[in-house]
Backbone and ligand atoms as CSV (ligand in chain L), in Angstrom:
chain,resi,resn,atom,element,x,y,z
A,1,MET,N,N,89.717,93.118,119.093
A,1,MET,CA,C,91.093,92.897,119.558
A,1,MET,C,C,92.091,93.222,118.446
A,2,ASN,N,N,93.242,93.716,118.881
A,2,ASN,CA,C,94.271,94.073,117.913
A,2,ASN,C,C,94.960,92.820,117.383
A,3,ASN,N,N,94.863,92.580,116.095
A,3,ASN,CA,C,95.507,91.395,115.519
A,3,ASN,C,C,96.123,91.740,114.163
A,4,ILE,N,N,97.218,92.495,114.237
A,4,ILE,CA,C,97.885,92.902,112.996
A,4,ILE,C,C,98.651,91.718,112.419
A,5,GLU,N,N,98.333,91.379,111.176
A,5,GLU,CA,C,98.989,90.253,110.489
A,5,GLU,C,C,99.592,90.730,109.173
A,6,GLN,N,N,100.435,89.861,108.626
A,6,GLN,CA,C,100.916,90.063,107.260
A,6,GLN,C,C,100.440,88.889,106.415
A,7,THR,N,N,100.199,89.154,105.128
A,7,THR,CA,C,99.829,88.087,104.206
A,7,THR,C,C,100.480,88.354,102.852
A,8,LEU,N,N,100.595,87.298,102.050
A,8,LEU,CA,C,101.169,87.478,100.720
A,8,LEU,C,C,100.066,87.604,99.680
A,9,SER,N,N,100.231,88.589,98.816
A,9,SER,CA,C,99.315,88.759,97.692
A,9,SER,C,C,100.105,88.715,96.390
A,10,ILE,N,N,99.529,88.052,95.397
A,10,ILE,CA,C,100.131,88.051,94.050
A,10,ILE,C,C,99.096,88.587,93.063
A,11,ILE,N,N,99.523,89.554,92.263
A,11,ILE,CA,C,98.712,89.957,91.108
A,11,ILE,C,C,99.219,89.123,89.937
A,12,LYS,N,N,98.340,88.291,89.416
A,12,LYS,CA,C,98.724,87.265,88.434
A,12,LYS,C,C,98.901,87.856,87.022
A,13,PRO,N,N,99.522,87.065,86.109
A,13,PRO,CA,C,99.831,87.589,84.779
A,13,PRO,C,C,98.639,88.217,84.042
A,14,ASP,N,N,97.448,87.626,84.179
A,14,ASP,CA,C,96.307,88.189,83.418
A,14,ASP,C,C,95.987,89.613,83.832
A,15,ALA,N,N,96.169,89.922,85.124
A,15,ALA,CA,C,95.839,91.268,85.621
A,15,ALA,C,C,96.983,92.252,85.375
A,16,VAL,N,N,98.226,91.785,85.510
A,16,VAL,CA,C,99.376,92.663,85.225
A,16,VAL,C,C,99.332,93.070,83.750
A,17,GLU,N,N,99.056,92.082,82.909
A,17,GLU,CA,C,98.992,92.305,81.462
A,17,GLU,C,C,97.928,93.335,81.064
A,18,ARG,N,N,96.821,93.358,81.816
A,18,ARG,CA,C,95.739,94.312,81.515
A,18,ARG,C,C,95.888,95.625,82.289
A,19,ASN,N,N,97.089,95.846,82.842
A,19,ASN,CA,C,97.385,97.095,83.575
A,19,ASN,C,C,96.435,97.356,84.746
A,20,LEU,N,N,96.089,96.281,85.473
A,20,LEU,CA,C,95.165,96.426,86.597
A,20,LEU,C,C,95.897,96.562,87.941
A,21,THR,N,N,97.219,96.582,87.903
A,21,THR,CA,C,97.994,96.587,89.154
A,21,THR,C,C,97.590,97.739,90.077
A,22,ASP,N,N,97.546,98.960,89.549
A,22,ASP,CA,C,97.247,100.110,90.427
A,22,ASP,C,C,95.824,100.047,90.976
A,23,GLU,N,N,94.873,99.609,90.131
A,23,GLU,CA,C,93.480,99.513,90.604
A,23,GLU,C,C,93.350,98.474,91.718
A,24,ILE,N,N,94.043,97.361,91.559
A,24,ILE,CA,C,93.972,96.314,92.583
A,24,ILE,C,C,94.667,96.787,93.862
A,25,LYS,N,N,95.812,97.447,93.718
A,25,LYS,CA,C,96.506,97.978,94.910
A,25,LYS,C,C,95.606,98.948,95.668
A,26,LYS,N,N,94.849,99.776,94.917
A,26,LYS,CA,C,93.950,100.747,95.551
A,26,LYS,C,C,92.875,100.041,96.372
A,27,ILE,N,N,92.393,98.900,95.887
A,27,ILE,CA,C,91.374,98.151,96.638
A,27,ILE,C,C,91.954,97.733,97.994
A,28,PHE,N,N,93.220,97.290,97.998
A,28,PHE,CA,C,93.829,96.900,99.275
A,28,PHE,C,C,93.981,98.109,100.208
A,29,THR,N,N,94.573,99.171,99.694
A,29,THR,CA,C,94.862,100.319,100.578
A,29,THR,C,C,93.570,101.017,101.027
A,30,ASN,N,N,92.553,101.038,100.165
A,30,ASN,CA,C,91.267,101.641,100.571
A,30,ASN,C,C,90.564,100.808,101.640
A,31,ASN,N,N,90.996,99.563,101.806
A,31,ASN,CA,C,90.383,98.673,102.799
A,31,ASN,C,C,91.357,98.331,103.927
A,32,ASN,N,N,92.203,99.288,104.243
A,32,ASN,CA,C,93.092,99.195,105.420
A,32,ASN,C,C,94.121,98.079,105.360
A,33,LEU,N,N,94.498,97.670,104.160
A,33,LEU,CA,C,95.626,96.750,104.031
A,33,LEU,C,C,96.792,97.551,103.449
A,34,ASN,N,N,97.816,97.741,104.254
A,34,ASN,CA,C,98.978,98.516,103.800
A,34,ASN,C,C,99.918,97.624,103.006
A,35,ILE,N,N,100.462,98.173,101.942
A,35,ILE,CA,C,101.415,97.416,101.113
A,35,ILE,C,C,102.817,97.696,101.654
A,36,LYS,N,N,103.353,96.714,102.383
A,36,LYS,CA,C,104.663,96.904,103.036
A,36,LYS,C,C,105.810,96.715,102.054
A,37,GLU,N,N,105.626,95.793,101.108
A,37,GLU,CA,C,106.638,95.514,100.079
A,37,GLU,C,C,105.889,95.194,98.801
A,38,SER,N,N,106.496,95.542,97.676
A,38,SER,CA,C,105.899,95.207,96.379
A,38,SER,C,C,107.004,95.107,95.343
A,39,LYS,N,N,106.964,94.048,94.540
A,39,LYS,CA,C,107.923,93.976,93.431
A,39,LYS,C,C,107.309,93.223,92.262
A,40,LYS,N,N,107.706,93.687,91.069
A,40,LYS,CA,C,107.236,93.046,89.840
A,40,LYS,C,C,108.339,92.094,89.399
A,41,ILE,N,N,107.990,90.826,89.211
A,41,ILE,CA,C,108.991,89.816,88.856
A,41,ILE,C,C,108.412,88.870,87.797
A,42,HIS,N,N,109.297,88.111,87.188
A,42,HIS,CA,C,108.850,87.080,86.239
A,42,HIS,C,C,109.526,85.776,86.677
A,43,ILE,N,N,108.776,84.855,87.237
A,43,ILE,CA,C,109.371,83.637,87.794
A,43,ILE,C,C,109.432,82.521,86.751
A,44,THR,N,N,110.303,81.545,87.012
A,44,THR,CA,C,110.414,80.391,86.115
A,44,THR,C,C,109.330,79.366,86.478
A,45,LYS,N,N,109.145,78.394,85.588
A,45,LYS,CA,C,108.159,77.357,85.875
A,45,LYS,C,C,108.595,76.531,87.093
A,46,ASP,N,N,109.888,76.325,87.248
A,46,ASP,CA,C,110.376,75.581,88.421
A,46,ASP,C,C,110.048,76.327,89.719
A,47,GLU,N,N,110.226,77.640,89.697
A,47,GLU,CA,C,109.898,78.436,90.892
A,47,GLU,C,C,108.402,78.386,91.182
A,48,ALA,N,N,107.589,78.458,90.121
A,48,ALA,CA,C,106.135,78.379,90.300
A,48,ALA,C,C,105.744,77.007,90.869
A,49,SER,N,N,106.417,75.966,90.409
A,49,SER,CA,C,106.124,74.602,90.881
A,49,SER,C,C,106.455,74.466,92.369
A,50,GLU,N,N,107.533,75.123,92.778
A,50,GLU,CA,C,107.918,75.114,94.191
A,50,GLU,C,C,106.879,75.905,95.011
A,51,PHE,N,N,106.501,77.066,94.507
A,51,PHE,CA,C,105.543,77.908,95.237
A,51,PHE,C,C,104.206,77.193,95.436
A,52,TYR,N,N,103.734,76.517,94.385
A,52,TYR,CA,C,102.410,75.877,94.431
A,52,TYR,C,C,102.488,74.397,94.793
A,53,LYS,N,N,103.577,73.955,95.422
A,53,LYS,CA,C,103.744,72.495,95.605
A,53,LYS,C,C,102.649,71.839,96.457
A,54,VAL,N,N,101.930,72.624,97.276
A,54,VAL,CA,C,100.783,72.029,98.013
A,54,VAL,C,C,99.723,71.483,97.055
A,55,HIS,N,N,99.756,71.976,95.819
A,55,HIS,CA,C,98.756,71.521,94.832
A,55,HIS,C,C,99.297,70.450,93.888
A,56,GLN,N,N,100.471,69.864,94.242
A,56,GLN,CA,C,101.137,69.000,93.247
A,56,GLN,C,C,100.341,67.750,92.853
A,57,SER,N,N,99.421,67.325,93.702
A,57,SER,CA,C,98.634,66.137,93.338
A,57,SER,C,C,97.381,66.488,92.519
A,58,LYS,N,N,97.134,67.770,92.336
A,58,LYS,CA,C,95.892,68.178,91.653
A,58,LYS,C,C,96.047,68.090,90.132
A,59,PRO,N,N,94.952,67.777,89.454
A,59,PRO,CA,C,95.033,67.652,87.979
A,59,PRO,C,C,95.422,68.966,87.296
A,60,PHE,N,N,95.175,70.096,87.953
A,60,PHE,CA,C,95.454,71.393,87.322
A,60,PHE,C,C,96.845,71.938,87.640
A,61,TYR,N,N,97.656,71.139,88.380
A,61,TYR,CA,C,98.966,71.632,88.855
A,61,TYR,C,C,99.892,72.103,87.728
A,62,ASN,N,N,100.043,71.295,86.706
A,62,ASN,CA,C,100.966,71.660,85.623
A,62,ASN,C,C,100.540,72.969,84.933
A,63,ASP,N,N,99.267,73.065,84.607
A,63,ASP,CA,C,98.765,74.286,83.951
A,63,ASP,C,C,98.910,75.498,84.860
A,64,LEU,N,N,98.657,75.284,86.147
A,64,LEU,CA,C,98.750,76.374,87.129
A,64,LEU,C,C,100.172,76.939,87.174
A,65,CYS,N,N,101.156,76.049,87.196
A,65,CYS,CA,C,102.560,76.474,87.271
A,65,CYS,C,C,103.001,77.123,85.964
A,66,ALA,N,N,102.545,76.556,84.851
A,66,ALA,CA,C,102.863,77.157,83.542
A,66,ALA,C,C,102.264,78.562,83.481
A,67,TYR,N,N,101.067,78.696,83.993
A,67,TYR,CA,C,100.389,80.005,83.938
A,67,TYR,C,C,101.080,81.069,84.803
A,68,LEU,N,N,101.412,80.710,86.041
A,68,LEU,CA,C,102.010,81.717,86.942
A,68,LEU,C,C,103.367,82.196,86.422
A,69,SER,N,N,104.022,81.346,85.631
A,69,SER,CA,C,105.332,81.719,85.089
A,69,SER,C,C,105.234,82.252,83.655
A,70,SER,N,N,104.013,82.485,83.172
A,70,SER,CA,C,103.839,82.873,81.763
A,70,SER,C,C,104.087,84.350,81.490
A,71,GLY,N,N,104.163,85.157,82.544
A,71,GLY,CA,C,104.374,86.592,82.350
A,71,GLY,C,C,104.655,87.251,83.686
A,72,PRO,N,N,104.925,88.564,83.685
A,72,PRO,CA,C,105.228,89.250,84.942
A,72,PRO,C,C,104.072,89.163,85.953
A,73,ILE,N,N,104.453,89.099,87.211
A,73,ILE,CA,C,103.495,89.129,88.324
A,73,ILE,C,C,103.960,90.208,89.308
A,74,VAL,N,N,103.057,90.649,90.171
A,74,VAL,CA,C,103.437,91.580,91.234
A,74,VAL,C,C,103.201,90.869,92.560
A,75,VAL,N,N,104.275,90.731,93.354
A,75,VAL,CA,C,104.139,90.082,94.663
A,75,VAL,C,C,104.218,91.156,95.737
A,76,MET,N,N,103.345,91.038,96.737
A,76,MET,CA,C,103.246,92.072,97.769
A,76,MET,C,C,103.099,91.469,99.155
A,77,ILE,N,N,103.629,92.173,100.136
A,77,ILE,CA,C,103.308,91.863,101.534
A,77,ILE,C,C,102.254,92.875,101.960
A,78,LEU,N,N,101.081,92.368,102.349
A,78,LEU,CA,C,100.008,93.226,102.854
A,78,LEU,C,C,99.984,93.113,104.368
A,79,GLU,N,N,99.772,94.229,105.028
A,79,GLU,CA,C,99.734,94.208,106.497
A,79,GLU,C,C,98.505,94.956,106.989
A,80,GLY,N,N,97.855,94.389,107.998
A,80,GLY,CA,C,96.691,95.055,108.587
A,80,GLY,C,C,95.974,94.130,109.551
A,81,GLN,N,N,94.868,94.633,110.071
A,81,GLN,CA,C,94.037,93.885,111.018
A,81,GLN,C,C,93.520,92.608,110.324
A,82,ASN,N,N,93.782,91.442,110.916
A,82,ASN,CA,C,93.342,90.153,110.340
A,82,ASN,C,C,93.594,90.080,108.829
A,83,ALA,N,N,94.813,90.423,108.443
A,83,ALA,CA,C,95.124,90.618,107.014
A,83,ALA,C,C,94.837,89.385,106.149
A,84,VAL,N,N,95.068,88.180,106.682
A,84,VAL,CA,C,94.864,86.973,105.867
A,84,VAL,C,C,93.395,86.886,105.430
A,85,LEU,N,N,92.498,86.986,106.399
A,85,LEU,CA,C,91.063,86.888,106.111
A,85,LEU,C,C,90.576,88.114,105.341
A,86,ALA,N,N,91.063,89.282,105.730
A,86,ALA,CA,C,90.639,90.524,105.055
A,86,ALA,C,C,90.980,90.449,103.568
A,87,ASN,N,N,92.180,89.969,103.266
A,87,ASN,CA,C,92.580,89.848,101.861
A,87,ASN,C,C,91.708,88.835,101.136
A,88,ARG,N,N,91.410,87.710,101.779
A,88,ARG,CA,C,90.599,86.677,101.117
A,88,ARG,C,C,89.177,87.184,100.842
A,89,LYS,N,N,88.662,88.001,101.752
A,89,LYS,CA,C,87.324,88.579,101.516
A,89,LYS,C,C,87.362,89.538,100.334
A,90,LEU,N,N,88.423,90.330,100.249
A,90,LEU,CA,C,88.525,91.281,99.132
A,90,LEU,C,C,88.704,90.557,97.796
A,91,MET,N,N,89.400,89.388,97.825
A,91,MET,CA,C,89.617,88.630,96.580
A,91,MET,C,C,88.339,87.976,96.086
A,92,GLY,N,N,87.543,87.390,96.994
A,92,GLY,CA,C,86.346,86.643,96.595
A,92,GLY,C,C,86.684,85.197,96.272
A,93,ALA,N,N,85.678,84.428,95.886
A,93,ALA,CA,C,85.841,82.985,95.632
A,93,ALA,C,C,86.862,82.731,94.517
A,94,THR,N,N,87.526,81.551,94.610
A,94,THR,CA,C,88.556,81.174,93.627
A,94,THR,C,C,88.035,81.279,92.198
A,95,ASN,N,N,86.821,80.791,91.985
A,95,ASN,CA,C,86.211,80.864,90.661
A,95,ASN,C,C,85.465,82.203,90.525
A,96,PRO,N,N,85.918,83.073,89.634
A,96,PRO,CA,C,85.282,84.391,89.488
A,96,PRO,C,C,83.766,84.311,89.295
A,97,LYS,N,N,83.300,83.212,88.686
A,97,LYS,CA,C,81.847,83.053,88.461
A,97,LYS,C,C,81.081,82.942,89.779
A,98,GLU,N,N,81.787,82.483,90.814
A,98,GLU,CA,C,81.144,82.306,92.121
A,98,GLU,C,C,81.473,83.429,93.095
A,99,ALA,N,N,82.293,84.373,92.665
A,99,ALA,CA,C,82.735,85.436,93.576
A,99,ALA,C,C,81.638,86.477,93.797
A,100,GLU,N,N,81.621,87.030,95.016
A,100,GLU,CA,C,80.624,88.053,95.349
A,100,GLU,C,C,80.885,89.346,94.596
A,101,GLU,N,N,79.813,90.119,94.432
A,101,GLU,CA,C,79.922,91.441,93.805
A,101,GLU,C,C,81.009,92.259,94.489
A,102,LYS,N,N,81.701,93.069,93.712
A,102,LYS,CA,C,82.716,94.019,94.183
A,102,LYS,C,C,84.009,93.381,94.665
A,103,THR,N,N,84.095,92.036,94.648
A,103,THR,CA,C,85.379,91.419,94.990
A,103,THR,C,C,86.313,91.529,93.776
A,104,ILE,N,N,87.608,91.388,94.041
A,104,ILE,CA,C,88.595,91.551,92.961
A,104,ILE,C,C,88.378,90.519,91.863
A,105,ARG,N,N,88.121,89.286,92.263
A,105,ARG,CA,C,87.951,88.247,91.239
A,105,ARG,C,C,86.661,88.428,90.456
A,106,LYS,N,N,85.612,88.944,91.105
A,106,LYS,CA,C,84.364,89.228,90.379
A,106,LYS,C,C,84.588,90.370,89.392
A,107,LEU,N,N,85.305,91.414,89.851
A,107,LEU,CA,C,85.527,92.587,89.008
A,107,LEU,C,C,86.443,92.276,87.825
A,108,TYR,N,N,87.524,91.515,88.099
A,108,TYR,CA,C,88.585,91.395,87.086
A,108,TYR,C,C,88.879,89.977,86.612
A,109,GLY,N,N,88.487,88.951,87.359
A,109,GLY,CA,C,88.844,87.577,87.005
A,109,GLY,C,C,88.214,87.158,85.683
A,110,ILE,N,N,88.954,86.331,84.945
A,110,ILE,CA,C,88.488,85.877,83.634
A,110,ILE,C,C,87.981,84.436,83.723
A,111,SER,N,N,88.685,83.620,84.521
A,111,SER,CA,C,88.349,82.198,84.649
A,111,SER,C,C,88.963,81.690,85.956
A,112,ILE,N,N,88.733,80.427,86.271
A,112,ILE,CA,C,89.305,79.892,87.517
A,112,ILE,C,C,90.842,79.914,87.475
A,113,ASP,N,N,91.427,79.800,86.302
A,113,ASP,CA,C,92.893,79.885,86.175
A,113,ASP,C,C,93.341,81.347,86.181
A,114,LYS,N,N,92.718,82.120,85.318
A,114,LYS,CA,C,93.073,83.546,85.213
A,114,LYS,C,C,92.188,84.339,86.172
A,115,ASN,N,N,92.409,84.098,87.471
A,115,ASN,CA,C,91.539,84.729,88.470
A,115,ASN,C,C,92.204,85.935,89.142
A,116,SER,N,N,93.172,86.509,88.455
A,116,SER,CA,C,93.763,87.831,88.752
A,116,SER,C,C,94.622,87.951,90.005
A,117,VAL,N,N,94.261,87.262,91.086
A,117,VAL,CA,C,95.032,87.395,92.329
A,117,VAL,C,C,95.153,86.059,93.072
A,118,HIS,N,N,96.234,85.975,93.846
A,118,HIS,CA,C,96.406,84.884,94.807
A,118,HIS,C,C,96.573,85.524,96.178
A,119,GLY,N,N,96.094,84.854,97.215
A,119,GLY,CA,C,96.332,85.322,98.581
A,119,GLY,C,C,96.525,84.136,99.494
A,120,SER,N,N,97.408,84.280,100.480
A,120,SER,CA,C,97.653,83.186,101.432
A,120,SER,C,C,96.350,82.787,102.113
A,121,ASP,N,N,96.225,81.461,102.407
A,121,ASP,CA,C,94.963,80.982,102.991
A,121,ASP,C,C,95.016,80.798,104.503
A,122,SER,N,N,96.172,81.040,105.127
A,122,SER,CA,C,96.285,80.912,106.585
A,122,SER,C,C,97.504,81.717,107.025
A,123,THR,N,N,97.595,82.014,108.318
A,123,THR,CA,C,98.765,82.778,108.797
A,123,THR,C,C,100.038,81.944,108.635
A,124,GLU,N,N,99.897,80.626,108.815
A,124,GLU,CA,C,101.056,79.741,108.658
A,124,GLU,C,C,101.576,79.768,107.211
A,125,ASN,N,N,100.662,79.644,106.254
A,125,ASN,CA,C,101.080,79.711,104.845
A,125,ASN,C,C,101.545,81.112,104.461
A,126,ALA,N,N,100.957,82.128,105.075
A,126,ALA,CA,C,101.396,83.506,104.787
A,126,ALA,C,C,102.879,83.651,105.117
A,127,LYS,N,N,103.292,83.136,106.262
A,127,LYS,CA,C,104.716,83.215,106.659
A,127,LYS,C,C,105.595,82.529,105.619
A,128,LYS,N,N,105.188,81.324,105.219
A,128,LYS,CA,C,105.976,80.565,104.239
A,128,LYS,C,C,106.031,81.299,102.897
A,129,GLU,N,N,104.884,81.819,102.471
A,129,GLU,CA,C,104.822,82.461,101.142
A,129,GLU,C,C,105.583,83.780,101.117
A,130,ILE,N,N,105.537,84.526,102.236
A,130,ILE,CA,C,106.316,85.777,102.319
A,130,ILE,C,C,107.798,85.441,102.267
A,131,GLU,N,N,108.171,84.412,103.011
A,131,GLU,CA,C,109.564,83.948,103.026
A,131,GLU,C,C,110.014,83.577,101.604
A,132,PHE,N,N,109.132,82.892,100.903
A,132,PHE,CA,C,109.466,82.420,99.545
A,132,PHE,C,C,109.866,83.574,98.629
A,133,PHE,N,N,109.134,84.666,98.690
A,133,PHE,CA,C,109.400,85.762,97.751
A,133,PHE,C,C,110.284,86.882,98.299
A,134,PHE,N,N,110.355,87.032,99.607
A,134,PHE,CA,C,111.014,88.228,100.140
A,134,PHE,C,C,112.203,87.973,101.054
A,135,LYS,N,N,112.438,86.734,101.476
A,135,LYS,CA,C,113.516,86.557,102.459
A,135,LYS,C,C,114.688,85.776,101.898
A,136,ASN,N,N,114.839,85.762,100.576
A,136,ASN,CA,C,115.945,84.975,100.000
A,136,ASN,C,C,117.285,85.691,100.105
L,1,LIG,P1,P,95.082,80.400,93.843
L,1,LIG,O1,O,94.422,81.101,94.981
L,1,LIG,O2,O,96.274,81.075,93.246
L,1,LIG,O3,O,95.527,78.931,94.310
L,1,LIG,C1,C,95.675,77.874,93.414
L,1,LIG,C2,C,95.095,78.178,92.063
L,1,LIG,O4,O,94.790,77.064,91.264
L,1,LIG,C3,C,93.782,78.906,92.210
L,1,LIG,O5,O,94.010,80.214,92.694
L,1,LIG,C4,C,93.226,78.817,90.788
L,1,LIG,O6,O,93.638,79.893,89.969
L,1,LIG,C5,C,93.892,77.535,90.251
L,1,LIG,N1,N,92.922,76.488,89.909
L,1,LIG,C6,C,92.750,75.942,88.702
L,1,LIG,N2,N,91.793,75.013,88.714
L,1,LIG,C7,C,91.346,74.934,89.973
L,1,LIG,C8,C,90.338,74.148,90.622
L,1,LIG,N3,N,89.605,73.242,89.968
L,1,LIG,N4,N,90.136,74.366,91.951
L,1,LIG,C9,C,90.874,75.279,92.638
L,1,LIG,N5,N,91.840,76.052,92.064
L,1,LIG,C10,C,92.057,75.889,90.747
């Protein structure tokens, strides 16, 4: 069945810093996820705290927000068939050590914090996250 969705993808500071942006973008486009919008930005810690507020009760919240605001990131709207799930499959498990072969986090992730990419986990969150970065 035809189910074209949009999802938000972030290339995190560790991957932007290592010039992996084009390689990661190629993984998306080679797997039928079109990049509808893309911009390189550097957010503040307050903005990162707002973006990740679903994690505010977690012990890693402060470090997570400090990390996402530590350097430039690339935020993208990906569009394609079942884009939310398709993107999550391409990313692999949150912890690169547990990610499957050939996934982005297995290929490029350094640690659970520096795991190279973020992707929305549901269509509902995808809408909110796209709004956060692109509809201001
Ligand atoms: P991300 O998909 O961006 O969503 C939240 C992030 O928190 C996650 O990727 C990880 O980089 C980071 N994180 C740090 N520690 C943990 C943890 N113990 N469990 C889950 N996510 C973690």
